[in-house]
C-alpha positions as CSV (number, residue, x, y, z in Angstrom):
1,M,84.5,51.5,-38.4
2,T,82.4,48.9,-36.7
3,R,79.5,49.4,-34.3
4,A,81.9,48.6,-31.4
5,D,84.4,51.1,-32.6
6,L,81.7,53.7,-32.9
7,I,80.6,53.0,-29.3
8,V,84.2,53.4,-28.0
9,N,84.7,56.7,-29.8
10,M,81.3,58.1,-28.7
11,A,82.0,57.1,-25.1
12,K,85.4,58.8,-25.1
13,A,84.1,61.9,-26.7
14,A,81.1,62.2,-24.3
15,G,82.9,61.0,-21.2
16,W,80.2,58.3,-20.7
17,P,80.6,54.6,-19.8
18,K,80.5,52.3,-22.8
19,A,77.4,50.5,-21.6
20,G,75.4,53.7,-21.4
21,T,76.7,54.8,-24.7
22,E,75.7,51.5,-26.3
23,R,72.2,51.9,-24.9
24,A,72.0,55.5,-26.3
25,L,73.1,54.4,-29.7
26,R,70.7,51.5,-29.7
27,A,67.8,53.8,-28.7
28,M,68.7,56.3,-31.4
29,L,68.8,53.6,-34.1
30,I,65.4,52.2,-32.9
31,A,63.9,55.7,-33.0
32,I,65.2,56.3,-36.6
33,R,64.0,52.9,-37.7
34,A,60.5,53.5,-36.2
35,S,60.2,56.9,-37.8
36,L,61.2,55.5,-41.2
37,K,58.7,52.7,-40.8
38,R,56.0,55.3,-40.4
39,G,57.2,57.0,-43.5
40,D,58.5,60.1,-41.6
41,P,61.9,61.5,-42.6
42,V,64.7,62.0,-39.9
43,T,66.9,65.0,-40.3
44,L,70.1,65.3,-38.3
45,V,71.4,68.9,-39.0
46,G,75.0,68.8,-40.1
47,F,74.9,65.1,-40.9
48,G,72.0,64.3,-43.3
49,T,68.5,63.2,-43.8
50,F,67.1,59.6,-43.7
51,S,63.9,59.1,-45.7
52,V,61.8,56.4,-47.3
53,A,61.4,56.2,-51.1
54,R,58.9,54.1,-53.1
55,R,60.4,51.7,-55.6
56,R,58.6,51.5,-58.9
57,P,56.8,48.3,-59.6
58,R,58.7,46.1,-62.0
59,T,58.2,42.6,-63.4
60,L,60.8,40.0,-62.7
61,R,61.1,36.4,-63.7
62,N,62.1,33.5,-61.5
63,P,64.8,31.7,-63.5
64,K,64.0,28.4,-61.9
65,T,60.3,28.2,-62.6
66,G,59.9,30.9,-65.3
67,Q,57.1,32.5,-63.3
68,T,56.8,36.3,-63.4
69,V,56.5,38.3,-60.2
70,T,55.8,42.0,-59.8
71,V,58.1,43.6,-57.2
72,A,57.6,47.0,-55.6
73,G,58.1,48.4,-52.1
74,R,59.7,51.0,-50.0
75,I,63.4,51.5,-49.5
76,P,65.4,53.7,-47.1
77,R,67.4,56.6,-48.5
78,F,70.1,58.8,-47.1
79,K,71.0,62.3,-48.3
80,P,74.2,63.7,-46.7
81,S,74.2,67.3,-45.6
82,K,76.4,69.9,-47.3
83,E,78.7,70.0,-44.2
84,L,79.2,66.2,-44.3
85,K,80.0,66.3,-48.0
86,Q,82.6,69.0,-47.3
87,A,84.1,67.2,-44.4
88,V,84.7,64.0,-46.5
89,R,86.5,65.9,-49.3
């Protein structure tokens, strides 16, 4: 399912126009992204939890130059809820 398909399905289910549904979806995604950027988890009951995890520092080597670089950072994670897991079965 693409973003456009999701917008069409949401608009039909809610009885909203597609333009309003697209703005609502965009606003929700922006809010989730901003919360994760601050390091706060986002829990959608019945769907799952978005969170941020720290990646352990590790040393990599650039194959072209042979120079070593330490890479670490934060990555987004998603843990599906029990209800979502059961619905997919």
